[in-house]
C-alpha positions in Angstrom: -244.5 -93.2 -24.7 -242.4 -96.1 -23.4 -244.6 -98.9 -22.2 -244.1 -100.8 -19.0 -242.9 -103.9 -20.8 -240.2 -102.0 -22.7 -239.1 -100.2 -19.5 -238.9 -103.5 -17.7 -236.7 -104.9 -20.5 -234.4 -101.9 -20.3 -234.0 -102.1 -16.5 -233.4 -105.9 -16.6 -230.8 -105.5 -19.4 -229.0 -102.8 -17.4 -229.1 -104.9 -14.2 -227.9 -108.1 -15.9 -225.2 -106.5 -18.1 -221.9 -108.2 -17.6 -219.9 -105.0 -18.3 -220.9 -101.7 -16.7 -220.3 -99.8 -19.9 -223.2 -97.6 -21.3 -222.1 -97.9 -24.9 -222.2 -101.8 -24.8 -225.5 -101.8 -22.9 -226.9 -99.3 -25.4 -225.9 -101.5 -28.4 -227.5 -104.5 -26.7 -230.7 -102.6 -26.1 -230.9 -101.3 -29.7 -230.4 -104.8 -31.0 -233.0 -106.3 -28.6 -235.7 -103.7 -28.7 -236.6 -102.6 -32.2 -237.1 -98.8 -32.5 -235.9 -97.9 -29.0 -234.1 -94.6 -28.9 -231.0 -95.0 -26.7 -228.5 -92.2 -25.9 -225.5 -92.3 -23.7 -223.5 -89.8 -21.6 -221.5 -89.4 -18.5 -223.4 -88.9 -15.2 -221.4 -85.6 -14.7 -223.1 -84.2 -17.9 -226.6 -84.4 -16.2 -227.6 -81.7 -13.7 -230.7 -81.2 -11.6 -232.6 -84.4 -12.6 -232.9 -87.5 -10.5 -232.4 -90.8 -12.4 -235.4 -93.1 -12.9 -233.1 -96.0 -11.8 -229.6 -96.1 -10.3 -227.4 -99.2 -10.6 -223.7 -99.7 -10.0 -222.0 -97.8 -12.9 -225.1 -96.9 -14.9 -228.0 -94.6 -14.2 -231.2 -94.6 -16.3 -233.0 -91.5 -17.4 -236.0 -91.1 -19.8 -235.8 -88.8 -22.8 -238.8 -86.5 -23.7 -239.6 -84.3 -26.6 -242.8 -82.8 -25.2 -241.5 -79.3 -25.7 -239.5 -77.6 -28.5 -236.3 -79.3 -27.3 -235.3 -82.6 -25.9 -235.3 -83.0 -22.1 -235.2 -85.6 -19.4 -238.3 -86.8 -17.7 -239.4 -89.3 -15.1 -242.7 -89.9 -16.8 -242.8 -92.9 -19.2 -246.0 -91.5 -20.7 -243.9 -88.5 -22.1 -240.8 -90.5 -22.9 -239.5 -91.2 -26.4 -236.3 -93.0 -25.4 -233.8 -93.7 -22.7 -230.5 -92.2 -21.6 -227.8 -94.3 -20.0 -225.4 -92.3 -17.9 -222.0 -93.7 -17.0 -221.3 -93.3 -13.3 -217.6 -93.3 -12.6 -215.7 -93.2 -9.2 -214.5 -89.7 -8.4 -211.8 -91.1 -6.2 
């Protein structure tokens, strides 16, 4: 489970990040929030799931392990970590 305070810290860190780079934001989050699982990918790698939060350059998803495999969820109660997806301009 990801508690409300942690989720708030994550969304603020994403919103206030000087650079819109998921790897840099992930490193900052890992340093700031002890034990937080943070994964990164490109937005194009994610299909069929709506982000929990959308910001310029970075979308936020929650990671779940409620089944036999890892999956994305929108439910913080089932989340074990976060996924930061890099959004790039297609044009």
